Each structure stands twice: as C-alpha cells, then as structure tokens.
VOGU-3710 file (C-alpha; in Angstrom, 3 decimals, decimal comma):
1> mirllvvlai> 201,650/-77,931/225,991  202,119/-78,866/229,382  202,637/-75,234/230,173  199,462/-74,335/228,797  197,485/-77,025/230,686  199,169/-75,569/233,921  197,870/-72,029/233,153  194,399/-73,404/232,533  194,404/-75,416/235,618  195,412/-72,295/237,568
11> aclgaigpah> 192,731/-70,161/235,959  190,164/-72,835/236,703  191,084/-72,956/240,482  191,031/-69,058/240,388  187,506/-69,104/239,099  186,340/-71,811/241,505  187,949/-69,904/244,479  186,241/-66,568/244,157  182,713/-68,508/243,364  183,313/-70,518/246,538
21> aqtgpiqavl> 184,174/-67,226/248,358  180,677/-65,699/247,602  178,552/-68,544/249,252  178,223/-66,855/252,649  175,101/-66,523/254,347  174,238/-62,737/253,387  175,295/-63,416/249,870  173,023/-66,459/249,637  170,156/-64,129/250,859  170,677/-61,587/248,208
31> qdnradiera> 170,997/-64,288/245,418  167,784/-65,742/246,522  166,210/-62,242/246,276  167,919/-60,671/243,477  164,583/-59,584/241,816  163,469/-57,862/244,942  166,772/-56,179/245,534  167,358/-54,934/242,167  163,875/-53,423/241,982  163,661/-52,811/245,612
41> srrtvqpvld> 160,428/-50,979/247,253  158,928/-50,413/250,742  156,631/-53,548/250,195  159,165/-55,866/248,867  162,262/-55,040/250,861  161,120/-55,894/254,313  161,313/-59,820/253,849  164,737/-59,459/252,355  165,972/-57,508/255,495  164,444/-60,013/257,879
51> aiiatgsera> 166,306/-62,812/256,047  169,688/-60,945/256,282  169,075/-60,286/260,031  168,188/-63,935/260,646  171,680/-64,945/259,184  172,950/-63,643/262,473  175,992/-62,630/260,658  178,199/-59,958/262,319  178,622/-58,108/258,960  174,919/-57,739/258,528
61> plflerwrdr> 174,722/-54,198/260,248  177,646/-53,141/257,974  176,034/-54,298/254,895  172,716/-52,665/255,730  174,391/-49,369/256,406  176,301/-49,753/253,061  173,116/-50,473/251,275  171,144/-47,493/252,790  174,198/-45,321/251,847  174,060/-46,456/248,170
71> vvfqrdadgl> 177,695/-47,951/248,058  176,626/-51,734/247,377  177,483/-52,774/243,800  176,270/-55,818/241,756  178,715/-57,441/239,174  177,083/-57,538/235,823  178,659/-60,745/234,800  177,233/-62,879/237,304  174,744/-60,793/239,654  176,849/-61,186/242,733
81> fflvededad> 176,743/-58,399/245,203  180,138/-56,514/246,597  181,284/-53,666/248,768  183,928/-51,732/247,190  187,111/-49,959/248,659  186,847/-46,815/246,608  183,513/-46,254/244,607  185,241/-43,652/242,394  188,192/-45,838/241,537  188,569/-47,635/238,119
91> pmklididtg> 188,979/-50,541/238,284  186,967/-51,032/241,358  188,644/-53,118/244,246  185,773/-55,495/245,260  185,320/-56,531/248,957  183,466/-59,834/250,019  180,288/-59,027/251,731  180,374/-61,930/254,310  184,176/-62,012/254,932  185,328/-58,436/254,321
101> effgdvpedg> 188,214/-59,807/252,446  189,473/-58,355/249,104  188,064/-60,172/246,335  189,497/-58,806/243,098  189,481/-55,897/240,694  186,712/-55,416/238,272  186,265/-52,419/235,633  183,829/-49,827/236,780  181,729/-50,342/233,524  181,204/-53,938/234,721
111> msqlrpnsgv> 179,463/-53,075/238,005  175,900/-51,739/238,827  175,403/-49,596/241,853  172,228/-50,170/243,998  170,357/-47,058/244,362  167,445/-47,646/246,766  164,957/-44,681/246,883  164,226/-42,657/249,978  161,277/-45,066/251,051  163,602/-48,385/250,950
121> rgviatalvq> 166,432/-46,338/252,800  163,933/-45,565/255,491  163,050/-49,024/255,829  166,623/-50,085/255,978  167,297/-47,333/258,687  164,541/-48,821/260,864  165,948/-52,254/260,457  169,359/-50,964/261,666  167,932/-49,342/264,817  168,117/-52,652/266,688
131> fqlsdpdper> 171,995/-52,904/266,081  172,576/-49,424/266,818  170,862/-49,458/270,295  173,295/-52,378/271,246  176,342/-50,975/269,512  179,425/-50,820/271,831  179,955/-47,144/270,741  177,757/-44,607/272,955  177,399/-42,244/270,051  176,010/-44,898/267,765
141> raagltaier> 173,412/-45,963/270,451  172,520/-42,219/270,986  172,125/-41,964/267,030  169,887/-44,952/267,064  167,678/-43,346/269,936  167,526/-40,052/267,846  166,315/-41,906/264,657  163,820/-43,478/266,757  162,541/-40,226/268,489  162,227/-38,617/264,969
151> dpeashltal> 160,284/-41,283/263,414  158,973/-43,848/266,054  157,464/-46,957/264,669  155,883/-50,238/266,546  158,839/-52,248/265,273  161,208/-50,067/267,365  159,290/-51,113/270,698  160,794/-54,593/270,852  164,298/-53,648/270,189  164,363/-50,798/272,445
161> rasingeadp> 163,032/-52,966/275,356  165,889/-55,565/274,645  168,497/-52,902/274,692  167,425/-51,411/278,157  168,938/-54,138/280,400  172,387/-53,733/279,061  172,696/-50,145/278,973  175,455/-48,893/281,208  175,384/-45,298/280,445  172,905/-43,514/282,817
171> allarktrle> 172,071/-40,786/280,453  171,269/-43,082/277,645  169,459/-45,534/279,892  167,213/-42,569/281,078  166,631/-41,645/277,372  165,808/-45,322/276,580  163,522/-45,772/279,472  161,582/-42,572/278,696  161,350/-43,425/274,943  160,256/-46,975/275,933
181> rlltatfddd> 157,305/-45,446/277,665  156,404/-43,122/274,841  156,390/-45,854/272,444  154,257/-48,096/274,927  151,731/-45,499/275,026  151,247/-45,567/271,338  152,074/-48,809/269,893  151,849/-51,588/272,860  149,288/-54,202/272,327  148,335/-54,293/276,000
191> eaarvdaies> 145,805/-51,677/276,895  146,793/-51,657/280,559  150,313/-51,244/279,943  149,445/-48,414/277,589  147,301/-46,645/280,224  150,016/-46,963/282,770  152,510/-45,412/280,352  150,427/-42,523/279,780  149,502/-41,888/283,337  153,164/-41,850/284,039
201> fagdiavdvr> 153,434/-38,694/282,365  151,133/-36,658/284,216  152,607/-33,207/284,794  155,435/-33,729/282,431  155,157/-30,747/280,041  157,985/-31,789/277,546  157,072/-31,413/273,978  157,651/-35,028/273,036  154,972/-36,182/275,821  152,237/-33,749/274,032
211> atlnpllstr> 153,477/-35,005/270,588  152,656/-38,603/271,713  149,342/-37,844/273,639  147,669/-35,568/271,224  147,325/-38,003/268,272  145,847/-40,473/270,562  142,806/-37,957/271,076  142,544/-37,148/267,094  138,952/-37,491/265,929  137,055/-37,616/262,715
221> mraaetlpen> 133,436/-36,598/262,273  130,928/-39,414/261,037  127,224/-39,590/260,250  124,799/-42,529/260,909  121,098/-43,581/261,363  121,818/-44,345/265,027  124,862/-44,149/267,128  127,005/-47,308/266,707  127,898/-49,646/269,591  131,513/-50,646/270,436
231> tniarvlepg> 132,801/-47,244/269,051  134,895/-44,915/270,913  132,819/-41,821/270,456  134,209/-38,349/271,487  131,042/-36,305/271,359  127,657/-36,185/269,819  127,233/-33,322/267,477  124,026/-31,240/267,221  123,245/-29,703/263,629  122,791/-26,118/264,025
241> vniaideaya> 124,795/-25,950/267,357  128,432/-27,300/266,879  128,150/-28,443/263,117  126,321/-26,301/260,436  123,399/-27,957/258,604  125,060/-27,568/255,116  128,124/-29,540/256,536  125,908/-32,081/258,219  123,993/-32,742/255,008  127,528/-32,793/253,046
251> mlvsadlapa> 128,385/-35,791/255,601  125,250/-37,606/254,754  125,907/-37,456/251,010  129,499/-38,524/251,313  128,341/-41,653/253,509  125,594/-42,324/250,787  122,871/-41,718/253,238  121,253/-38,712/251,297  121,345/-37,660/247,582  123,534/-35,042/246,602
261> lvdaetrdaa> 122,408/-31,464/246,256  121,893/-30,036/242,596  123,834/-26,864/242,483  123,466/-24,240/239,845  126,141/-25,434/237,630  125,020/-29,094/237,849  121,402/-27,977/236,732  122,597/-25,659/234,030  124,627/-28,597/232,576  121,571/-30,812/232,802
271> lianidngtv> 119,399/-28,104/231,035  121,994/-27,824/228,143  122,119/-31,506/227,825  118,457/-31,812/227,352  117,865/-29,023/224,815  115,604/-30,301/222,020  114,494/-28,040/219,197  115,000/-24,823/221,167  113,180/-26,336/224,236  113,847/-27,926/227,519
281> agiavatldt> 110,855/-30,181/228,703  108,745/-28,128/226,603  109,896/-24,860/227,702  111,485/-22,373/225,519  115,147/-21,858/226,078  114,662/-18,163/225,657  112,491/-18,033/228,553  115,150/-19,749/230,915  116,759/-16,388/231,768  116,121/-16,515/235,352
291> naardaayaa> 117,233/-18,945/238,252  113,499/-19,628/239,144  112,660/-20,387/235,275  115,626/-22,902/235,175  114,737/-24,592/238,224  111,144/-24,836/236,741  112,715/-26,623/233,725  114,920/-28,786/235,996  111,789/-29,912/237,813  110,111/-30,844/234,646
301> larsgtvppa> 113,089/-32,966/233,517  112,906/-34,719/237,036  109,159/-35,448/236,696  109,878/-37,191/233,446  112,719/-39,239/235,036  115,291/-37,729/232,702  117,437/-36,239/235,630  117,415/-36,932/239,256  115,008/-34,775/241,458  116,588/-31,670/243,209
311> vtveeraaav> 116,614/-31,834/247,070  114,396/-29,287/248,701  115,291/-27,394/251,870  112,579/-29,205/253,612  113,851/-32,636/252,490  117,443/-31,720/253,459  116,184/-30,499/256,989  114,421/-33,844/257,371  117,383/-35,765/256,314  119,603/-34,216/258,835
321> nehvffetyn> 116,958/-34,380/261,687  116,758/-38,310/260,849  120,536/-38,935/261,335  122,870/-38,674/264,029  126,337/-36,968/263,793  129,152/-37,503/266,089  133,050/-37,603/266,282  134,981/-40,837/267,007  138,448/-41,162/268,323  140,714/-42,840/265,743
331> epsqavtdaa> 142,077/-44,654/268,888  139,497/-47,635/269,506  140,414/-48,029/273,211  138,386/-45,875/275,396  140,471/-46,377/278,486  143,601/-45,287/276,399  141,722/-42,085/275,399  140,348/-41,377/278,857  143,955/-41,802/280,235  145,363/-39,613/277,600
341> aqtlnaiesr> 142,641/-36,756/277,983  143,170/-36,845/281,820  147,040/-36,638/281,305  146,910/-33,730/278,824  144,589/-31,783/281,061  147,145/-32,170/283,884  149,873/-31,203/281,555  147,929/-28,125/280,147  147,387/-26,941/283,679  150,972/-26,823/284,402
351> vgayrvvdlg> 152,007/-25,525/281,025  149,602/-22,586/281,679  151,304/-21,882/284,913  154,745/-22,186/283,346  153,563/-19,719/280,427  152,564/-17,227/283,359  156,119/-17,781/284,518  157,641/-17,226/280,977  155,615/-14,213/280,626  156,844/-12,714/283,711
361> ldglslasiy> 160,397/-13,220/282,790  160,037/-11,588/279,452  158,444/-8,750/281,189  161,187/-8,611/283,627  163,766/-8,735/280,819  161,965/-5,863/278,970  161,659/-3,944/282,138  165,500/-4,242/282,671  166,099/-2,676/279,195  163,741/0,178/279,762
371> flaaiglait> 165,103/0,632/283,114  168,674/1,033/281,644  167,446/3,333/278,745  165,387/5,546/281,198  167,498/5,790/284,397  169,783/8,533/282,858  166,775/10,400/281,643  165,135/10,220/285,128  168,181/11,784/286,789  168,404/14,651/284,247
381> fgvmgvinma> 164,773/15,344/284,203  164,257/15,000/287,775  167,249/17,393/288,922  167,064/19,907/285,947  163,693/19,612/284,593  164,780/19,457/281,175  163,061/17,367/278,512  165,996/16,030/276,441  164,581/14,719/273,286  168,228/13,678/272,263
391> hgefimigay> 168,566/11,200/275,169  168,170/8,376/272,751  170,931/9,554/270,757  173,210/8,879/273,731  172,017/5,263/273,521  172,970/5,154/269,913  176,533/6,597/270,770  176,904/3,885/273,258  175,962/1,195/270,553  178,266/2,533/267,796
401> tgfvvqqfvp> 181,076/2,603/270,477  180,878/-0,959/271,160  180,905/-1,651/267,344  183,856/0,391/266,786  185,705/-1,118/269,657  185,040/-4,761/268,072  186,735/-3,581/264,982  190,086/-3,330/266,855  189,365/-5,911/269,554  188,552/-9,245/267,973
411> nytasivial> 187,899/-10,886/271,161  184,235/-10,250/271,915  184,444/-10,669/275,618  187,284/-8,218/276,034  185,753/-5,879/273,618  182,557/-5,764/275,666  184,564/-5,171/278,734  186,350/-2,345/277,096  183,316/-0,809/275,465  181,259/-0,468/278,578
421> plafaiafla> 183,534/2,203/280,348  184,431/3,729/277,038  180,801/4,172/276,043  180,077/5,699/279,538  183,183/7,941/279,143  182,144/9,306/275,447  178,538/9,684/276,282  179,269/11,621/279,445  181,624/14,024/277,710  178,817/14,325/274,910
431> gvalerlvir> 176,402/15,036/277,779  178,504/17,662/279,295  179,084/19,361/275,879  175,320/19,475/275,381  174,676/20,781/278,736  177,384/23,463/278,569  176,830/24,563/275,008  172,890/24,425/274,987  170,859/23,325/277,889  172,482/25,626/280,374
441> hlmhrpletl> 171,310/28,753/278,160  167,733/27,403/278,066  167,053/26,529/281,660  163,478/27,001/282,785  162,352/27,403/279,181  161,039/23,962/278,552  159,513/24,631/275,162  162,804/25,970/273,641  164,949/23,190/275,306  162,517/20,579/273,818
451> latfgisial> 162,919/21,922/270,409  166,558/22,439/270,588  167,261/18,907/271,903  164,978/17,435/269,227  166,999/19,252/266,601  170,155/17,964/268,219  168,669/14,474/268,064  168,057/14,782/264,375  171,491/16,157/263,723  173,240/13,341/265,569
461> qqlaknifgt> 171,279/10,620/263,649  172,277/12,199/260,349  176,012/12,438/261,781  175,740/8,714/262,399  174,349/8,078/259,000  177,311/9,900/257,412  179,817/8,020/259,509  178,471/4,584/259,613  176,064/4,369/256,733  172,410/3,436/256,843
471> qarpltapgw> 173,041/-0,356/257,157  172,782/-1,998/260,340  176,202/-2,735/262,015  176,662/-5,733/264,236  177,602/-5,681/267,845  178,322/-9,571/268,560  177,983/-10,926/271,909  180,603/-13,247/273,530  180,027/-16,799/272,832  179,259/-17,510/276,482
481> ldgawslndv> 176,086/-15,421/275,933  174,861/-17,592/273,114  171,926/-19,596/273,654  169,263/-19,543/276,405  168,581/-20,608/279,911  165,920/-23,383/279,852  163,940/-24,535/282,785  161,753/-26,645/280,684  160,121/-26,710/277,166  158,073/-23,650/278,145
491> vsisyiriai> 160,151/-21,400/280,158  163,270/-20,079/278,839  165,280/-16,670/278,550  168,298/-15,807/276,534  171,639/-15,425/278,336  171,860/-11,974/276,765  168,699/-11,061/278,426  169,885/-12,206/281,734  173,210/-10,205/281,259  171,208/-7,101/280,703
501> falaviffvl> 168,998/-7,749/283,809  172,139/-8,271/285,873  173,538/-5,142/284,365  170,408/-3,301/285,356  170,736/-4,615/288,985  174,209/-3,211/289,132  173,370/0,108/287,874  170,472/0,403/290,219  172,659/-0,649/293,250  175,436/1,833/292,024
511> lwfilnrtrl> 173,054/4,800/291,385  171,418/4,131/294,830  174,774/4,207/296,450  175,735/7,324/294,621  172,710/9,178/295,290  172,427/8,111/299,030  175,909/7,722/300,185  178,119/10,251/298,394  178,490/13,937/298,630  177,394/14,222/294,766
521> glevravtqn> 174,218/12,413/295,745  173,610/14,655/298,628  173,925/17,750/296,328  171,871/16,271/293,576  169,054/15,527/295,991  169,355/19,093/297,643  169,189/20,728/294,107  166,199/18,449/293,127  164,176/19,312/296,255  165,221/23,089/296,279
531> srmaasmgis> 167,636/24,636/294,154  167,711/28,021/295,657  168,092/26,664/299,185  170,945/24,418/297,937  172,552/27,299/296,306  172,558/29,446/299,539  174,198/26,459/301,442  177,169/26,734/298,996  176,184/24,070/296,560  176,699/25,226/292,918
541> pdrvnmltfg> 173,491/24,113/290,943  175,214/24,931/287,731  178,050/22,309/288,618  175,632/19,858/289,820  173,339/20,179/286,599  176,500/19,511/284,488  177,780/16,444/286,237  174,090/15,199/286,560  173,489/15,701/282,800  176,825/13,994/282,162
551> lgsgiagiag> 176,035/11,106/284,431  172,702/10,352/282,867  174,093/10,654/279,217  176,939/8,308/280,395  174,531/5,732/281,748  172,463/5,952/278,551  175,743/5,038/276,582  176,025/1,986/278,550  172,377/1,163/277,939  173,400/1,508/274,361
561> vaiglyaqvt> 176,093/-1,213/274,466  173,780/-3,618/276,242  170,847/-3,073/273,772  172,992/-3,307/270,823  173,953/-6,903/271,843  170,563/-8,229/270,612  169,107/-5,246/268,715  170,381/-3,781/265,392  172,898/-1,039/265,696  171,484/1,779/263,416
571> selgasyivq> 171,191/5,626/263,537  167,598/5,102/264,634  168,271/2,616/267,716  168,032/5,378/270,294  164,723/6,772/268,748  163,084/3,324/269,202  163,512/3,924/273,095  162,893/7,458/273,703  159,059/7,230/273,910  159,372/4,312/276,336
581> sfmtvvvggv> 161,976/6,146/278,322  159,746/8,956/278,925  156,871/6,785/279,783  158,775/5,100/282,402  159,993/8,151/284,029  156,603/9,904/284,020  154,787/6,792/285,398  157,493/6,034/287,882  158,045/9,518/289,198  160,428/12,148/288,077
591> gniwgtlaga> 163,940/12,041/289,566  163,643/8,838/291,678  165,402/5,588/290,848  162,883/3,642/292,777  160,103/5,240/290,797  162,124/4,347/287,453  162,270/0,938/288,424  158,659/0,642/289,269  157,839/2,410/286,121  160,009/0,145/283,932
601> gmigslqkii> 158,548/-2,839/285,617  155,004/-1,782/285,069  155,453/-0,849/281,322  157,677/-3,690/280,470  155,262/-6,281/282,123  152,054/-4,449/280,717  153,694/-4,390/277,064  154,227/-8,254/277,255  150,828/-9,034/278,527  149,192/-7,080/275,797
611> ewfnpantla> 151,620/-8,840/273,153  150,603/-11,965/274,859  146,883/-11,293/273,832  147,717/-9,980/270,437  151,328/-11,427/269,530  150,968/-10,611/265,784  150,611/-7,002/266,161  153,474/-5,293/268,563  152,244/-1,678/267,124  148,883/-2,451/268,721
621> aqtymiifii> 150,257/-3,373/272,013  152,237/-0,142/272,144  149,162/1,685/271,243  146,942/0,189/274,060  149,933/0,616/276,539  150,027/4,412/275,728  146,198/4,539/276,183  146,628/2,796/279,741  149,335/5,289/280,786  147,271/8,260/279,650
631> ifiqfrpkgi> 144,450/6,950/281,956  146,946/6,092/284,775  148,301/9,442/284,694  144,985/11,070/285,328  144,899/9,311/288,622  148,516/9,567/289,427  149,755/12,610/287,616  153,018/12,745/289,505  153,840/8,961/289,088  154,098/6,068/291,522
641> falkgraagd> 156,778/7,686/293,431  156,011/11,518/293,727  158,956/13,855/294,676  158,693/16,612/297,304  160,209/19,924/296,545  160,916/21,773/293,404  160,150/18,913/291,075  156,859/18,241/292,786  155,939/21,868/292,707  156,781/22,035/289,107
//
C-alpha cells in the first residue's frame, strides 16, 4: 500500500512538473490566443505575432520560423504547443517552446500539426524581418534584406532604420541604406522625407528605383460634374481627343452620372418580356423584323413607362459635354508625384543614353562575328576573284572540330585551346584540297566556279548530316565565359561575345602583319594588284592562290569554333553566315582587311539598329539591310575601300 502511494505521488509530481514547464511567456500567449492560432488567417494572426514579439523572449524568432515552416505541433490532450525534435518520429520527442528543453515523448496520433496557409506564412515572414536584420549572422541579415526587396511593406521601414546604426558589414550597410531610401519614398508619413528620398535617386538607372517610382505615378480615370478640389490631378481629358466618346459615356454610367445605354440585346429582351397576345405595345410581333421596327416598339414601351427610355445620340453627346473627365494620381501628394516625375525624366534620359551604348556594344559584337566569318572570304575573293559558295561550310567544319575535341578533352578551356589551331589546320587542308582539285581548273570562269562551289557546299552539308546527324551538337564554352559583363541594369554584354571580339582583334592584327610585314603578304598583294606582273617577277600566282585559299579557309575554321560557342552547331551553321560574309566583303571592298573591318562594322551596326526598331522580326531586319546595301552599292560599287589593280579593273 505504501509502495502504491509513493508511485502515485511521483506520478502527480511528474504531472505538475510538465504543466509548470509550459507556463513560459510564449506558451502563455499561445494559450490565450488558441482559437486564433488553430484557425489562423491574415486578419487574425497579426495581434498574436505582436504579442509574441512583445514578450521579448530570445526564442521568439526561432518559434516564428518553425511556425512559418509548419513544424509546430499542438498536443490534443491539453492544447499545449510544442516544437519537435523529429516530426517523422513516432513517438514524437517534444521540445519546450520557451526553454528549448526536452519535455517528453507523445505518440504521433496524439499531436496535431499547425499548417498555416500561404497568407499567414507571409505575415509571419514579415514579422521575422526585424529579427533577421539584426541577426549576428551576415547571411541571415542579407536574407532579411532580400525578403524586403522582394515584397516591401510599410512595417519594414521602422525595423530597417533601427538596424542601420549597428550594421558593421559595409556591403550590407550600403544595401540597408539604399533600401531605406526606397521604402521612405513609398511609405514614410513625412512628405518632405519622401521628396528628399525620391530626389536622391536622380540619375540612378537601377531597376529597383524605377520599380519604386513608377507606381507613384500610376493614375486612374474619373468623371465628375466639375473638377474636384484638393485632388492630385495628373491631366484633364478632352472627349474625342484623348478619350473616346463611348469610353467617356461609359465612365459616366459607371459613376451613376448618366443612364445606361440600351443595347440590342437589352432591347430585344425587353420586347420579348412584354409580348401580349402577339403584340408589343400594340405593334404586331411579326412586323418586328428590322432594327428600326424594334427601336420603335421599344420607344412605345418607354412612353408607357414600362421600360426605361433609350438614350439618344444627342443625349449622350450632351451628357459628355456637361461633365469633365480627368486622370488622378493614386498618390495623393502632389509634391511627391512632381518629384517622382522629375526624377524619372532624368532617369529616362540616362537610360536612353545607356541604351545607345548597349546598342553600340551589340553592333560591335555582331560586327566582330561577321568579321571573323568574312575575313577569309575577303582574302580569297580579293586575290583569286573566286566566288566560293562553300566558304560557310569551312565555318561548319571548324565548329564540328570543336565539338569532336570536346568529346575527348572534357576540360572546356583546354578543349577550346586545342580546337582553335586544330580547326585552322583541318579547314586549311580542306581549302587547299578544294583549290587543287576544283578551283584551279575553273580560274577566270566565275559562273562555273560559283556553281561548282555551290554543289560542294550542298555535298559538305549532307556529309556532315551523315556523320553527326541532324540534331544540334553542343559546343560548350568554359565556365569563365559564363555570364555577362554588366556596366549597369541597361548595359551588358556576354563574356562569350567579348571573347569573340578579342579574337577578331587578334586576327585583324595578325592578318595585317602577315599582309604587310611578311614575304607571303608581299606576294599576295602583288598578285592581287597584277598577277601577270607578279609572275614576271618570279612570284608563282598558282602557289600564292593555293596558300591564300588555304589561309582564308583556315580562318573560317577558327571562326566556326568561335561562332559555335553561342550558336547551335548544325550542318547549316555556315549557310547562316554566307550571305552576311559576302555582303561584308562587297561593302567593305574586295581583298582589303580594312574594308572587311569597315563592312562588318557597318552591317553589324545597321542590323542591330533595324532590329531595335522592329525587335520581333529579325527577318525583316535582314531584308531592310539587304535593300540598304543594294542602294549603297549603287553609289559605291567598289566598296568603302576600293582596290587598285586587277581586282579594281575586274
């Protein structure tokens, strides 16, 4: 008996112990608001959050995070709330909310999980911001700032300001200071503070600034008998000029300032509802087969007071003329909207200037691609006068060479380093073979050469399809070429485009050196100007033609590797650039690298400018560009840099 009493006493003490352990400040708030927590909504949860934060408990942030993440449980037996060590365990190991100590084990079926909806979780996340902004962990402070940037609210402003003075991280301090100005511009109660914050962003073209200022200038259209006073009016609308008459009258109807129009459907429904013994207002239904007859029947019903009268055109016009129509800012402060408009105008001016810069960079990038694709053609066309329609396929050969190398060399940087000279060598040999087997036998026969190289172009494309298939093959750029160089939110250019531009510059310098500082260059220039005179001086035009054709083809191979880094590698890759290559050569001047550079710059820039005016239709841009070039050639048939000698005479 005594033993049984001892056991019962211990059990009672155990029951008292846990109950006492659950009387902490957070648990007390939860118990006082059990109903609002069990059926939490955006409207009811905020007072609970305020009460939890007001306890000053160090564990309040942890509890709010767990509640937001749906890992808070309620014991069914007594309604107490707990954290758990492992939500999937059975039995569950309960953790005291206020102390963090282990409380005991409870079977899983004796616990209910709190499942706040997305709206409640959003409110909890907002409440957590004030703790995150002052958290010792910089990553958590940064996460808090990101949360505010993603969904700013007026309640964030006080917490953000309180956290600025204690911020030791310079980068986070700059973010907090900037974000505080953005929130001040939108949410502060002091009009002067808002104006100062807005004006501080003059010239700042960042997207977040424009996203903050543009809503301040949002408007809505209104109609009234007279212009209201103490209203921030954006502009007065004139019916028939900047607002349609029908739209103006519809606004009057919506504002209960004019009767609604009776449309055909409403008229017919009223006529049907008032049919009596085969007539409507004494008019036989059989005669109501035209709109005029139905209008007359409806007017008869209106005169009898059965239906509301229809609004005539004259009455509608009179109603519109008797009222005023205007746009009002949703922002009530005129000082704020004036400051926002002035600041946005300054920003848009700078954005426009930077867009010109960005357009110039895009044009320069495209020009470098066209230069690489066309420089080999410029050399062969200039020296030999051969229209090589298979030039694009040498570009394709270079791209596929890069793809094959990457199958054996998984390091993308090393594979590109290997692929560039290998593509040059393979394309060089292919060019020499084409020149030896075909071109040399068709010299000075341009039509036959064009047809032959066009046939070879088709054959090489089909050969590539047989070997690699029709599916596009990836040519992956090294990781250090990922991303883009961004000057600001408007001006940016990908690192791949920068690398292609650098490659174009290198080849321009290299070719200039070869053509002007080497024996081969001297021979090429001699053959270009007068092949017979060069032959009489001991220069072999046949040998020069072979090396020149090989050199031009090799450069096209290197261009293929560069182009393949951002374009899809297919058998039609080269065909996509052959037209632009010929245009570049013709516009710049045959056989002149300076002319090729100028032609590539003109065509690349012109194409980007046309695309800027019509960005949704690149085909139209190319069409307009071809028309422009046709007109240009009428005035400069020999290109920007015309050669003297045989090419010029030809």
